[in-house]
Phi, psi and omega in degrees: 000131180276144176244158176300144179285144179269159175303322180297322178293320178298314180296320179295319178294319178296318181293332180281339183071018186302332183267001182255128180299146183299333178299327179297314179295322178300313181296312181296318178302315179299317181290327174297313180298317180295326185265000184294127180248012181100343180228320181216169172223134176255128180239124182271134180303319182299326179289320178297310183297314181299318180293318178296320180286309188285324187250344182240359174074018178286154174268129183305314181297322179295323179305313182281317181296327181267002177060037179293341181268006178270056185264001182306314181299324180294319177289325176300322179290344181256013173102015179251147164260123184241121178246124178262137179223130177225153181291149176262110183301321182294339180265359179078016180283144186228011181285170182279139174297139184202165172246144172245122180258127177227143175293147175292151183286000000 
């Protein structure tokens, strides 16, 4: 018999990254290493998506529909502070959506 999932169970699943394909983590890990400046790493969403589509055969719509880019909790569980930033169209912002990875203090 199934029981309702608890908030703790949802958080644990998110932190484990169990629903995110390993290719996503491989791509993000590579981009973190490439972008590391000694304190932080900036990873651009367009680079993650392009690499998944062009080199791993993912469907762009599936990436977003399946929430494959919601990997912040998994990295947070591994010692990162991850901040996502995207432009606000209503404010006229035009920069690229990105994550900034910083080690936890």
